[in-house]
Structure formats: C-alpha cells, structure tokens
N, C-alpha and C positions, 0 to 999 in steps of 0.2 A: 642664698649659699653662706652657710655659717663657717666661717674659718677663724682660726686663732691666729692672730698676728705673730709674726716672729719676733723675738727678742734680741737684742744686741749679743746676749751670751748663748744662743742656741749653737751647740756644737756641729749642727748640720752646716753652719755657715762657713765653716772652715774648709769644706770641700770644694768651694767655688774657686775657679782658676781666673786670672785676669782676663783671658779672651772671653770667658763665659760671662763675666761682669760687664765687660764691654759690649757684649751683644744684649744684655738686659738694659743697659743704657740707651742703646739705639731703639729698643722696644719703647722704652719710656718715652723718648723724645717723639716717636711716631703716634704712640696712643695718647699722649699729653697734648698733642696740637689741637683737636677738637675742642679741647676744654680750656685752651689758652695757657695751658702749663708747659713751659718750655725751660729746659736746663742744657742750653748749647754748650755751657763751658763745663758741664759735669763730666768727669773722667775718672778712671782708676787712678789714684796718685802714687801708687807703689808702696804706701806706708801701710804697716799692718798693727793690729792691736790683738794680742794673744792669738796670732795666727790667722786673723780675720782681716780681708782686704779692706781699706777704707777709700771711700769715693770723695772725690773733690767737690762737693758743694756744702762746705761746712765740715769737712772730714766726718762725715756720717757713716755709719755702717752699712753692710749690705742689706741689713734687716729693713732699714728704712725703704731701701730700694724695692724691696720685694713686697713690702707692705703698700707701698704707692703703686705698684703695678697690680697687685691683687685688687685695689681699689679702682683702678682704670679699667681692668678686665671686667670688673662686675658692673661698672657703669656703662660699659659699651655693649653689654648683653640687655639692657633694659630699652 
C-alpha cells in the first residue's frame, strides 16, 4: 500500500473532533500492543494550533497519530 503521510498543516485535519481523536487513540493503544508500542498517557489535551487538536504525548498533531496508525494497520496486514 502506497500512502502519502499526513503533514501537520493538512486542512483535512481540522475536521476531527475530540471524540474522534479519542477513538483513534484507543485504536492506537490496541494496535500498538502486539508491537510493544504503548502510549497509555496519550490523550487529547484540548489545545489547538490553527484549528487542529493537539495530542498529549509531546503535544504532537493529529497528523502524527494518523501516520502511526497507518503504519500499524499496514504492519498488521503482513
């Protein structure tokens, strides 16, 4: 699968709501377990940058979360 990674300034990322991002974080926790990837403290921190929610594991953008999920989804298919 050839996908282009999200960048932090993708306007599409502004459409995500806090409940949607929380759901994606739960998916990240579940998909990451078999690989030893765990971010138990990661959560939506309520802060935004230019309309995009930040996630509290280093105040990263949702682009990082989506890119990690893409990698984990691809890895689980193999």
